[in-house]
Steps between C-alpha positions, in 0.01 A plus 500: 500500500665829395555771757296820476734801485459741791319823450774758439505825324648471144792722609584250777487214242739698278741557792494128580562414136785743474656383827493139379672597177758700692559198727532272194764729353687516836506120528634478148785752578586323824510158322835594337675513833416151619574139407303311236277318754397817675468683161239240394301560817509879453390458133205286619398766746547769227270303271235475773517881563468572128212251456311659785562849357356367171191369677446836667543673162232267354274583804549870438427457129178309588394763749548779244257334268 
């Protein structure tokens, strides 16, 4: 059963989306300073952040009509 997104103002959703994208970029940059095993974990987390940002983007697009 899919979760229902919380009721937030669209500006709050945009801030969350942007923060997740920023976090994804930060994880990518940090991945260059660690060993291959840790890098893989950081990239997995980066992918999760960016996927959630994409889901928020789709939610915003749907809310706009």
